[in-house]
N, C-alpha and C positions, 0 to 999 in steps of 0.2 A: 531507359530504368537501365544502371550497369549490372553486366551478368558476372563479375568476377570482382570481389574487392575484401578489405578488411575492416570489420566491424567489432566494435567492443562497446558494452554495457558493464555496469559493476549493481555489487548491492551491498546492503551494510545490515547486521546482526540485530535482534531483539536488545543487547544491550549496547548496540550505539548510543553516544546520548542524546539526539535527534530521536532516535527509535522508542527510547525511553520516552520521552515526550509528546509523540504520538500515542504510544500508548496506555498513558496515564492519562491523555484528553479521551480517548477514545472511550477507557473504561469509565467517566463521569458521564458520557453520552449513553454508556448502556446502563449505568445506574439511573439515571433519569428518565428514559425510557421503558424500563422497568415498572417504574411505580408510574408513569404517565405516557402512553405510545403518540400521544401528541405534543410531549414537552417540545421546547424551541432549547436548543445549547451551542454555544459556541463559546467551547472552552481551548483556550491557550497555555501553556505548558510551558515552564520555565527551569532546566533545570542544570546544577553548578555543584562545587562541592560543597557535598553535607546540604545541599537547598534544594526544595522543592517550592515554585510560584505558580500557582492558579489564578486566571484571569480568563476576563468575557462576561457573556450576556447570556442569561439563561430565565427561563421560565416554566410553568410546570405544576399542576393538581397536585397537590400532596408532597410539593419539592418548596417551592420559591412563588407564593402568592402576595399580593398587594405588599410587597417590598418588604417581606420576612420570609424567612426560613421557617419550615416545616418543622416539627420537635425533631428534635434526634438526625436531621439531616445532615449538620455539618459535621458533627461527628462520624456518621456513614461514609460523607465524603473522604476525610484523610483516614478513615482505616480504607475505604478502596483505592486509594494512591498508595498507601504502604504495602499493600497485598500485591498491587500490581508491580513493584519494585520485587518484594520479595520474592515473585514468581519467574522474573528474570532473572534473580539469582545475585543481587547484589548484598554481599555482608564484607563491603570491606572496609577500611579506616578511614578514607576520603568519601566514601558516599557505602551508608548502611540504611538499612529498609527501614531498621527501629529508629535509630536514632536523628534522620537529617532533619533541618529545621523545616516545617512546613507553613507554607502560607496563603490560605483562601482570602481571594481578589475577586470571587465571582460575584455579579451583581444582576440586578435586574434587566428585562431586555425595553429598549429602546420602544417607546407606543406608537413612534412612528414609523418604527419596521413591523410594526403588530399590525398596525390600520391596513398598509398595503400588504401583507401576507397571508392575514388569516380571511377566512369565509365568512361572507356576511349577505344576507339576503339574497340576490341574483349573482352575487359576484363570487366567479370561484376561487380558489388558493391561487395567489399569486405567487412568481417566484423569489425565493427569499434575497435575490442580488442582480444586478447585471453581469454577461459574463459570456464566454466561450467555453465550450467542454468539446473534446473530442474521445472518440473511442477506435482500436483498432484490433484488426485479427490479420492472421498469417499464417498457412499452413506448415512452415518448418518445422513447429513439435506438436507433438499430439493436443498439446491444449491449447492452440492456435497463438502462441506466445512466440516473441523474439527469440531465437534462441540463444542469443548472449546474456538475454537477463535469465531465460529461464536458468541455465546452469549457473549463473552466479546465485542466485536465489538459493539451490538445491546445495551447494556447496555450503551455505553455511548454516542453512535447518539442518543438514547431517552432523555439522559441527556442533550445532544447539543440541540437537538431540541425543549428543554421545558424552556432551560435556553433563548434560541435565542427568543419563542414565550413570553417572560414575566408569563408564568406559576411555572418558577423556579426564580423568581430576586436573590435570595439566592445565586446562584451558579454563579462561575467564572469560564474564562476560561480552567485551567489546570484540568487533571484528569484522572486517573487510573484504570483499572479496572484488577481481574485473576478470573478465576472460572477453580477448581476442579473438574469433575464428575469422577462417578463410573463406570464403564463399566462391564459387564454384558455380554458372548455371543458376544465379539466386539461390543457393542452398548449401549450407553450411557442412564442408567435408574435412578440417582441420582443425586445433588450436594452436596460433601462431604464441600465444603469449598468458600466461597464468596467474593471477596478483593474488595473495591473500596476506593480510594483516590481522594476527588475531594477539588479543591480551592476553598473558601468559602468567603462571607460576612464578616466583622467585628464582631467577637461575636458569629457564627456559630460555636463553637469550644467545646468541653469536658475539655479542660484542657488551662491551660494561665492565661496572666491578663485578658483576654478580654472573657472568657467563661462565655456563658449564658445558663444555661440548659434549659429553655424553647426552643430555638432558637436552639440549638443542636438536641432536641428532635425533632422538628420540620425539622432539614434537614436529622438524623437519619430515620424518619417515610418513609420521600419522597422518601429514596435513597432505602428502604426496600420496598418497594411498585414497584418500576422501578424493582429490581430484582426479586420479584415474578409475574408479568406482562410480562416481557422478557423469563424468562426459561419456561419449558415446566409444563402445571398442572400437580403437586405431584414432583416433582425434588426438591423444596425447601419445607426442612419438620423441625422440632424442634430438626435435630440431625446435621443440615448444621451450620457449623461453619461460621456468618457472622461478618466481619468485614470493621468496616466505617471508614476511617480517623485515623487509628489504633496509630497515634502519638498523637494524642490528638486537632492539630491544622493545618491546612494549609490556612494561608490568604495570604502569599507570595508565588507565585508559577511565573510560564510562566516562558520567559527568565530574567526576574527578579529575580526567585532564583534560575535558575539552566541554565547555558550557552546550548544551541542548534546547532547540524550539522546536515548538509544532511547527509541522508543513515543511520543513527547510530540505525534504528528499523527495521531493516530487515524480521526480523522473525514474528513482528506484523506486516508489509506488505504481509507475503505469508501466512503461513500454520502453525503458533502458534508453532513451533515446530514439528509437525507432521510428518514432510517431510522432507528433505534436505536442504539443501542453498548453492548455488553454491557460494556465498561470496559479490556478486556485487548486488551494491544497485540499484531501478529505477529513483527515483526523481531527476529531475534536467537535465536527458539524452533525446536528441532525440530518432527517434526508430533507427537510422542506430545505435546505441548502443544496441549489441545483449545481455547484461546484462539485458536491459530490452525489447527489441523486441521478443528474443528468451525467455522470462522466457514467456512471455507472449503466445506465441503460443503453448506454453511446456504445457502449463496451458490446452490452448483449446483444443490441443488432449487428454490428459487424463480425460478431463470434459467427450467429446462425447464416451470414450473408456468407461465409467463407464454408459453415459446416452443410450449408445448403449446396455446394458447390458452383454457386455463381461467380465466385471471384478466388482469387488466391490468396489476396490481400485485398483488403479494406478498410479505410479511413474514413470515419463519419465525425463531421461537426455540429453540433446543435449551438444554439444563442438565444439568452432570454433578457429579458428585461427586468428589475423590479417590481416587483406588483403584478405584473402581467403575466397571465396563465397560461397561455399559448408559446411554441418557440417562435422567435422573429424568423429562423433561417432551418433549413434541415439539407446537409452537403454531403453527397456521398463522392467519395474516390476510390475507383478499384486500382490504380497504378498501372493499367491497361494489360491486367488480368481478368478481367471480367465476362461474362458470357452474355450479359444483360445491361442495356442501354441505365445509367445511374441516371439519370434523368426519371426514367423508370421506377427503379428503388425509392426516390428523395419520394415518390409520391405515394406509394406502395406503403413503406415503412410506417409511417403515421396513421395510417388504416389499421395496423396490427396493433402496434400499443400507443396509447393515446398519450401523448409526450408533455400533459402538463406536469407541474409537479406530483400533483393527488393522483393522477393516473398512473405514473411513474412507481410513486409509495406502493399503489394499491397493487400494480401487475408484478413487481417484484418482493413484494410483502417485505417492505423496509423499515416498518414501524416496531424494531424490535430489539432487544438487547442484543446483537448481530455483530458488532463494531470491535471489538477488544483485538476479537483474532484477525483482524483484517490489517492490522497497524503493523505487522511485521511480516517482510518476505513478500511483499506486494499486494495488492488490492486483486490483480485479474491473473489467471492460467491457473489458479486454485482449483480442486475437484469440488463440485458443487456438494455441499453437504447438507441433505434435508431444505431447512430453514436458513441456513449459512448461503454465502454463495450465490444465490437467486442468480445471480445476472451471469453467470457462466455456466448456465442450460443452454440447451440448443435443442430445447422444444420448441421454437419457433420456426424452424430449419422447412418442416414439410408444407407449412400455411404459406411457409416464405415463395416457396417453388410454386406451388399452386397458383397465388396470387398473382406472381410476374409470368405467367402462362396463361393467363385468363384475357 
């Protein structure tokens, strides 16, 4: 394992077109789960100039049964979608929450999938699909997340909060950040490059026909202030390369500037490239889909391994087959930082949490409308807020220490 190196992660804001799609998809998941905690949802969203399209497969009591929508639900779906876009802040000529064209193409779930997934008789609930899922934790930040991604998220969260509060009225919803840190002895010590591209009001640009040097200086000064306030003291130095809107202008953004699709920002959603990814997106999926729930529990287990002091870094892989309840494999890698044999962790962890889809959902309380808030600024590394982000809790750490000591 290398001791000294440069590493980079990126984040995108809630107004990025792909994140708009993710948030819409998860708002539909929440809508359905609020009506039926056992609802099945696989909702994909596409956004582009003044258009939002939903597609996917759904099922739920009081929502969609026997090939029919329950009364009033279709209107509620459209209202939920528009409210989500309004909350993000899009009131632009090319994408406005009130006037975009909306198309709902959701339809009933395949009976063959339902047959394999649903509980029946002596059959336990099976996984909603095959696949591999990863969880990761590292001690380099208080939230046990990679520092490059942690700070990339925090930069954009701060800018979004300032935009919503009116502190930075020149900001528009679409934005991206990128953080490159220098690591020494495996720990981050300095920022070598920082990039922020943010959509802005007319004139706050360095180049183009609308360029206004004074306004651009205001925008640049604000962003540099956010960077210095977000990263640890001493990380931003005179040697740090700072790029703010390097194209020169960013007035046209969001779905009007680029089409958005659910599930295209899976590295932003997870660990910023510091850990493997199984390939399955999270947003738009109810928690019977192991793409989501098993990735959450893998993060939960990895975080508790690190929180228990059993390793400084931990990667966990789980694998499943469609219709089969138990995982096909459990793999633990502590990257040479562990104090316990990985094979022992592989044996102990499934004893502490039942790793079937139903066991995961019950342990982490996932059958609730909690997902809209996950769809921007990362699914991991967030504060465990009551019923939200239960997979970020470290309540397993003491039990884990006792189990490996036995």
